[in-house]
Every structure is written in C-alpha cells, then in structure tokens.
C-alpha positions as CSV (number, residue, x, y, z in Angstrom):
1,X,0.0,0.0,0.0
2,X,3.0,2.3,0.1
3,X,2.3,3.1,-3.6
4,X,-1.3,4.1,-3.1
5,X,-2.5,6.7,-5.6
6,X,-5.4,9.0,-5.0
7,X,-6.6,12.5,-5.7
8,X,-4.7,14.6,-3.2
9,X,-6.6,17.1,-1.1
10,X,-5.4,20.7,-0.9
11,X,-2.2,21.1,1.0
12,X,-2.9,21.2,4.7
13,X,-1.1,23.5,7.2
14,X,-1.4,24.5,10.9
15,X,-2.8,27.8,12.0
16,X,-2.7,29.0,15.6
17,X,-4.3,28.2,17.9
18,X,-4.7,24.4,17.6
19,X,-6.1,24.5,14.1
20,X,-5.3,22.7,10.9
21,X,-6.5,24.2,7.7
22,X,-7.5,21.4,5.3
23,X,-9.3,22.8,2.2
24,X,-12.8,23.8,3.2
25,X,-12.6,22.8,6.8
26,X,-10.7,23.9,10.0
27,X,-9.8,20.9,12.1
28,X,-9.3,21.5,15.8
29,X,-6.4,19.4,17.3
30,X,-4.5,19.0,20.5
31,X,-0.8,17.9,20.6
32,X,0.7,16.8,23.9
33,X,4.1,15.4,24.7
34,X,7.2,14.6,22.7
35,X,8.5,11.4,21.1
36,X,6.9,9.0,18.6
37,X,3.5,10.3,17.5
38,X,0.2,8.6,18.3
39,X,-2.8,10.0,16.5
40,X,-6.2,9.3,18.0
41,X,-9.4,9.3,15.8
42,X,-12.7,9.5,17.8
43,X,-15.8,7.5,17.4
44,X,-19.2,8.8,16.1
45,X,-20.5,11.8,18.1
46,X,-17.2,12.0,20.2
47,X,-14.4,14.4,19.8
48,X,-10.7,14.8,20.9
49,X,-11.8,15.3,24.6
50,X,-12.8,11.7,24.8
51,X,-9.1,10.5,24.5
52,X,-7.8,12.5,27.4
53,X,-7.1,9.5,29.7
54,X,-5.2,7.7,26.9
55,X,-3.2,10.8,25.9
56,X,-2.2,11.7,29.5
57,X,-1.0,8.2,30.2
58,X,0.9,7.7,26.9
59,X,2.5,11.2,26.9
60,X,4.1,10.3,30.3
61,X,5.7,7.4,28.5
62,X,7.6,9.6,26.1
63,X,5.0,9.5,23.3
64,X,3.6,12.5,21.4
65,X,-0.2,12.2,21.6
66,X,-2.4,14.0,19.1
67,X,-6.1,14.0,18.7
68,X,-8.4,16.1,16.5
69,X,-12.1,16.8,16.2
70,X,-13.7,15.3,13.1
71,X,-15.4,17.8,10.8
72,X,-18.8,18.7,12.2
73,X,-17.7,17.5,15.6
74,X,-16.4,19.3,18.7
75,X,-14.5,22.5,17.8
76,X,-13.9,21.8,14.2
77,X,-15.9,23.6,11.5
78,X,-19.1,22.4,10.0
79,X,-18.7,22.7,6.3
80,X,-22.1,21.1,5.5
81,X,-20.5,18.3,3.4
82,X,-17.7,15.8,3.3
83,X,-19.0,13.1,5.7
84,X,-18.2,10.2,3.4
85,X,-15.3,7.9,4.3
86,X,-13.1,9.1,1.5
87,X,-13.2,12.8,2.6
88,X,-12.9,11.8,6.3
89,X,-9.8,9.8,5.4
90,X,-8.4,12.8,3.6
91,X,-8.9,14.8,6.8
92,X,-6.7,12.3,8.6
93,X,-4.2,12.7,5.8
94,X,-4.4,16.5,6.3
95,X,-3.6,16.2,10.0
96,X,-0.6,13.8,9.3
97,X,0.7,16.1,6.6
98,X,0.2,19.4,8.4
99,X,2.1,18.0,11.5
100,X,4.5,16.0,9.4
101,X,3.9,12.9,11.4
102,X,6.1,9.8,10.6
103,X,6.0,6.3,11.9
104,X,2.7,7.3,13.5
105,X,0.5,5.0,15.5
106,X,-3.1,5.4,14.5
107,X,-5.6,4.7,17.2
108,X,-9.3,4.7,16.4
109,X,-12.6,4.0,18.2
110,X,-15.8,2.8,16.6
111,X,-16.4,4.8,13.4
112,X,-12.8,6.1,13.6
113,X,-11.6,2.7,12.8
114,X,-13.4,2.8,9.4
115,X,-11.8,6.1,8.7
116,X,-8.3,4.8,9.6
117,X,-8.7,1.7,7.3
118,X,-9.9,4.0,4.5
119,X,-6.9,6.3,5.1
120,X,-4.5,3.4,4.7
121,X,-6.1,2.0,1.5
122,X,-6.5,5.5,0.0
123,X,-3.2,7.1,1.1
124,X,-0.9,4.2,1.8
125,X,1.1,3.3,4.9
126,X,4.4,5.2,4.3
127,X,3.9,7.4,7.3
128,X,2.2,4.7,9.5
129,X,4.0,2.3,11.8
130,X,1.1,0.6,13.6
131,X,-2.7,0.7,14.0
132,X,-4.9,0.1,17.0
133,X,-8.7,-0.4,16.5
134,X,-11.0,-0.1,19.6
135,X,-14.5,-1.3,19.4
136,X,-14.3,-1.3,15.5
137,X,-17.4,-1.0,13.3
138,X,-15.4,-2.9,10.6
139,X,-15.6,-4.8,8.3
140,X,-19.3,-3.9,8.1
141,X,-22.4,-3.9,10.3
142,X,-25.2,-4.1,7.8
143,X,-27.2,-7.2,6.9
144,X,-26.3,-8.4,3.4
145,X,-25.8,-11.6,1.5
146,X,-22.2,-11.7,2.6
147,X,-23.0,-10.5,6.1
148,X,-26.0,-12.6,7.3
149,X,-25.5,-11.7,11.0
150,X,-25.6,-8.0,10.2
151,X,-28.1,-5.4,11.4
152,X,-31.2,-4.8,9.3
153,X,-30.7,-1.5,7.4
154,X,-34.3,-0.6,8.1
155,X,-33.5,-0.5,11.8
156,X,-30.6,1.9,11.2
157,X,-32.9,4.1,9.1
158,X,-35.5,4.0,11.8
159,X,-32.9,5.2,14.3
160,X,-32.1,8.2,12.2
161,X,-35.7,9.1,11.4
162,X,-37.4,8.5,14.7
163,X,-34.5,9.2,17.2
164,X,-31.6,11.1,15.8
165,X,-33.7,13.5,13.8
166,X,-36.6,13.5,16.3
167,X,-35.2,13.6,19.9
168,X,-31.5,13.1,20.0
169,X,-31.0,14.2,23.6
170,X,-33.5,11.5,24.7
171,X,-31.7,8.9,22.7
172,X,-28.5,9.8,24.4
173,X,-30.1,9.6,27.8
174,X,-31.5,6.2,27.1
175,X,-28.3,4.8,25.5
176,X,-25.4,6.1,27.6
177,X,-25.7,3.3,30.2
178,X,-25.0,0.5,27.6
179,X,-22.0,2.7,26.3
180,X,-20.4,3.1,29.7
181,X,-22.1,0.7,32.1
182,X,-22.0,1.9,35.7
183,X,-20.6,5.3,35.0
184,X,-21.5,8.1,37.3
185,X,-23.8,11.0,36.4
186,X,-21.0,13.5,35.6
187,X,-19.4,11.1,33.2
188,X,-22.8,10.6,31.5
189,X,-23.3,14.4,31.3
190,X,-19.8,14.8,29.8
191,X,-20.5,12.3,27.1
192,X,-23.9,13.9,26.3
193,X,-22.3,17.3,26.1
194,X,-19.8,16.1,23.5
195,X,-22.5,14.4,21.4
196,X,-24.7,17.5,21.6
197,X,-21.9,19.7,20.3
198,X,-22.0,17.9,17.0
199,X,-23.6,19.0,13.8
200,X,-26.8,17.0,13.3
201,X,-26.0,16.7,9.6
202,X,-22.6,15.3,10.5
203,X,-24.1,12.7,12.8
204,X,-26.7,11.7,10.2
205,X,-24.4,11.5,7.3
206,X,-21.6,9.7,9.2
207,X,-24.1,7.2,10.4
208,X,-25.1,6.6,6.8
209,X,-21.4,6.2,5.8
210,X,-20.8,3.5,8.4
211,X,-24.0,1.7,7.4
212,X,-22.8,1.6,3.8
213,X,-19.3,0.5,4.4
214,X,-18.1,-3.0,3.6
215,X,-14.4,-3.1,4.2
216,X,-13.4,-6.7,4.0
217,X,-11.1,-6.3,1.1
218,X,-9.5,-3.2,2.6
219,X,-8.8,-5.0,5.8
220,X,-7.1,-7.8,3.9
221,X,-4.9,-5.3,2.2
222,X,-3.5,-3.7,5.4
223,X,0.3,-4.0,5.6
224,X,1.0,-2.7,9.1
225,X,0.7,-4.5,12.5
226,X,-2.8,-4.1,13.9
227,X,-4.1,-4.4,17.5
228,X,-7.9,-4.8,18.0
229,X,-9.4,-4.3,21.4
230,X,-13.0,-5.4,22.0
231,X,-15.4,-5.8,24.9
232,X,-17.6,-8.8,25.6
233,X,-20.5,-6.4,26.5
234,X,-20.3,-4.1,23.4
235,X,-23.9,-3.7,22.1
236,X,-22.9,-1.0,19.6
237,X,-20.3,-3.2,17.9
238,X,-21.0,-6.8,18.9
239,X,-17.7,-8.6,19.0
240,X,-18.7,-11.5,16.7
241,X,-19.9,-9.1,14.1
242,X,-17.0,-6.6,14.2
243,X,-13.8,-7.3,16.1
244,X,-13.5,-11.0,15.5
245,X,-14.2,-10.7,11.8
246,X,-11.8,-7.8,11.5
247,X,-9.1,-9.7,13.3
248,X,-9.6,-12.7,11.0
249,X,-9.2,-10.5,7.9
250,X,-6.2,-8.4,8.8
251,X,-2.9,-10.2,7.9
252,X,-0.9,-9.1,11.0
253,X,-3.4,-8.7,13.8
254,X,-3.7,-9.3,17.5
255,X,-7.1,-9.4,19.1
256,X,-7.5,-8.5,22.8
257,X,-10.9,-9.1,24.4
258,X,-11.8,-7.3,27.6
259,X,-14.2,-9.1,29.8
260,X,-17.3,-7.1,30.8
261,X,-16.2,-4.1,28.7
262,X,-18.7,-2.2,26.6
263,X,-18.3,0.2,23.6
264,X,-16.8,2.9,25.8
265,X,-14.1,0.7,27.2
266,X,-11.5,3.4,26.9
267,X,-13.4,5.3,29.6
268,X,-14.5,2.4,31.8
269,X,-11.5,0.2,31.5
270,X,-8.8,2.9,31.2
271,X,-6.0,1.0,32.8
272,X,-6.5,-2.1,30.7
273,X,-6.8,-0.2,27.5
274,X,-3.8,2.0,28.2
275,X,-1.6,-1.0,29.2
276,X,-2.5,-2.8,25.9
277,X,-1.8,0.3,23.8
278,X,1.5,0.9,25.5
279,X,2.6,-2.7,25.2
280,X,1.7,-2.6,21.5
281,X,3.6,0.6,20.8
282,X,6.7,-0.6,22.6
283,X,6.6,-3.9,20.8
284,X,7.6,-2.0,17.6
285,X,10.7,-0.7,19.2
C-alpha cells in the first residue's frame, strides 16, 4: 500500500491556535508530549476530549499524543459536506501532513476505525507504523448476502428518522448506560455534552457512511501491525460481528478481548486499554 494513488486534497497546514486548515474545513487538534507520534481518531459523536485518559498516560511514557475533532464534531468547523469515508480519510491525511507525522501509531474507536482503514487504503502506509482499533465497526455492520449476521438496514434508518432527527437528547439519555455501564452521572453528562456539540447533519451522514461501508477487502490489504481491542459487552459493535471478523481478515493482527467491557471501554477500562496500547507501541521498538 505504500504506492497508493489517489486525488490529493489541498495542502494542509497549521494555524494557531490548535487549528489545521484542510481545504474547506478547519480541524481543531491538540498535541501533547514529545516522542513517537500517536494519532487518535474518535468515534461517532465523540471528539478529541474523549481521548484524554489515553493521551495523558501515553505522553508520560515519552510519546507524542495528538487528537483532532472530526469535521462537524467538537470545535472543528461544520462545512455542510464531506461526511463520506473518502473525505474523512483525507482529513486524517491532512492532520498527518500538516504536523509532518512519521512512523505514527493510528488509534481509532468505533467509526474512527473505518476512517483509519480507508486512510490506509487511500493514502498508503508510508507514514504509519502501527494501528490500534478499539470497538471497531469494521468490516461492516449491515445485513447483506455476505454478512448474514448484520443489522437490518431498516433498523438503522429507523434510528435516524425517529430518534436522531426527532429527539437526539432523549436517545443519548437512554443509551449512555450501555455505552459506559455503571458510569457516574457526571461522566454521562460529559459524554452527552460532547455528542450534543456535533452537527446534526454530520451525525446523520456519518451514520449513513458507516452503514454503507463494507471493508473486508480493505482489511485484507493492510500491511502494518494491527491491534484490535474489543469488549464482551459491546452492544454497539457486537464482538462477533465486528472485532472477530476484523481480526480474521487483517494479515498481521492481535485481538484483545476485555471481559465485561462495553463500547466505551477506553473510559470504563482505562488502565487495561492504556496498558494494551503501551505494550503494543513498545513492541515495535
């Protein structure tokens, strides 16, 4: 994949404070520590804030930790377009180019995993050393002839029509417990606040993009070491549908299963996730 060819986005560059200009979008980013770079890509409705516990732990181990807000999320701009996986992958490329990251470890959660895989197959792995996928939505979650255990697309459309576009705050309130089981009220409020900062269009269109993705062939083409971390209690990305299939397809992959962990394992199982990430990164040394 080092020779991947694609239409290059406009040259990206940094602009103070904490902003990367990438074509028609300003991407907010944070950059902590020094050393080998680790770039975090958030899940659907989350932003760079969500990675704080990982970034604080890894920067203390002489790693440079970077996270950015996806377009339409957090403090990044809301251009009203570009919520397909190709454009979102180009945004990752813009961050990597603007900060001139090399031998970077890409860490994704949920939808962010799809974006990372598309980045690698669209832009190649010349700047990437390793990849970690947490609670991935890959290779595909939608019911089809090749994915008989997938989710009925009618249910996903129903979510968008009757919940996301009807009463999103109520949906968050009802679904935060399965995301971070047992979390306290302030953690729940914090997660809700992040989600409610997002552009409704971005949330809708990103959800459609994940529904439409079928990334089996792309996973088979990955040419860097991959760590997959999954939880046995993940109802958003059931392990048999996502993580196990992903691990089976990637040529160089290690699957770590966290007992009793749900989709938000990086918040509820901080020590376990951080230890696995650090061990994985150090293994490359």
